C-alpha positions as CSV (number, residue, x, y, z in Angstrom):
1,M,50.8,33.5,36.2
2,P,48.0,34.8,37.8
3,E,45.1,32.0,37.4
4,I,42.1,32.6,35.2
5,S,39.0,32.4,37.6
6,P,35.8,31.7,35.7
7,Q,33.2,34.9,35.0
8,P,30.7,34.3,37.5
9,D,28.1,33.5,35.2
10,Q,29.8,30.1,33.4
11,P,30.7,26.8,35.4
12,P,34.4,26.1,36.2
13,R,36.2,23.9,33.5
14,G,35.7,20.3,33.8
15,Q,31.9,20.8,35.4
16,W,29.1,20.2,34.1
17,H,26.3,23.1,33.8
18,L,22.7,22.7,32.8
19,E,21.6,26.0,31.2
20,K,18.1,26.2,32.7
21,S,16.2,28.2,29.6
22,V,14.8,26.3,26.3
23,S,15.1,27.7,23.7
24,I,11.8,27.7,21.3
25,T,13.8,26.3,18.5
26,H,14.7,23.5,20.2
27,L,10.9,23.2,21.3
28,F,10.4,22.8,17.9
29,S,12.4,20.6,16.8
30,T,11.4,18.3,19.8
31,I,8.1,18.6,18.3
32,A,8.6,18.2,15.0
33,A,11.1,14.7,15.1
34,I,7.9,13.4,18.2
35,A,5.3,14.0,14.9
36,T,8.0,11.9,12.6
37,L,8.1,9.1,14.6
38,V,4.9,8.8,15.2
39,V,4.3,9.3,11.3
40,L,6.8,6.5,10.5
41,G,5.1,4.2,13.3
42,S,1.6,4.5,12.0
43,K,3.2,3.8,8.4
44,F,5.2,0.7,9.5
45,D,1.9,-0.6,11.4
46,T,0.3,-0.2,8.0
47,R,2.9,-2.2,5.7
48,V,3.1,-4.7,8.6
49,T,-0.5,-5.3,7.7
50,L,-0.2,-5.2,4.0
51,L,2.6,-8.0,4.7
52,E,0.2,-10.0,6.8
53,Q,-2.4,-10.2,4.2
54,Q,-0.1,-10.8,1.5
55,V,1.7,-13.8,3.6
56,A,-2.3,-15.1,4.0
57,A,-2.7,-14.6,0.4
58,Q,0.3,-16.6,-0.6
59,H,-0.6,-19.5,2.3
60,A,-4.2,-19.8,0.2
61,V,-2.3,-20.2,-3.1
62,D,0.5,-22.5,-1.9
63,S,-2.1,-24.9,-0.3
64,R,-4.0,-25.1,-2.9
65,Q,-1.3,-25.9,-5.4
66,D,0.0,-28.2,-2.4
67,K,-3.6,-30.4,-3.3
68,E,-3.6,-29.9,-7.1
69,V,0.1,-31.6,-7.2
70,D,-1.0,-34.1,-4.9
71,D,-4.3,-35.1,-6.6
72,F,-1.9,-35.1,-9.7
73,K,0.4,-37.8,-8.2
74,R,-2.7,-39.4,-7.1
75,M,-3.7,-39.5,-11.0
76,V,-0.7,-40.9,-11.9
77,R,-0.1,-43.7,-9.7
78,E,-3.8,-44.8,-10.4
79,D,-2.6,-44.7,-14.5
80,Y,0.3,-46.9,-13.6
81,R,-1.3,-48.9,-11.8
82,A,-4.3,-49.4,-14.9
83,I,-1.4,-49.9,-17.4
84,D,0.5,-52.8,-14.8
85,D,-3.3,-54.2,-15.0
86,K,-3.1,-54.1,-18.7
87,L,0.8,-55.5,-19.1
88,Q,-0.3,-58.2,-17.0
89,R,-3.2,-59.4,-18.6
90,L,-1.4,-59.2,-21.7
91,I,1.7,-61.1,-20.0
92,E,-0.6,-64.2,-19.4
93,R,-2.0,-64.0,-22.9
94,A,0.7,-64.7,-24.6
95,K,2.2,-67.7,-22.3
96,P,1.6,-70.6,-24.0
């Protein structure tokens, strides 16, 4: 059986061939892909900035709530001490 030789403008099978021409559609699709990446990158940046602001605001709320809880604990302790003092005085009065 005779061997089929490749055409002169086609590479032999099993070897790489790089075409040296660039099609307009490939160029447009590459530009569109790059533009899409730029737009997505800028949207990602704005989303990250928004999240950073939300985290800072949440931190401020958390700090305020922690301070309020600490103040409430302090007030409850003071009330318990006052109640304890009053009970001690009542016990001392009740002793014969």
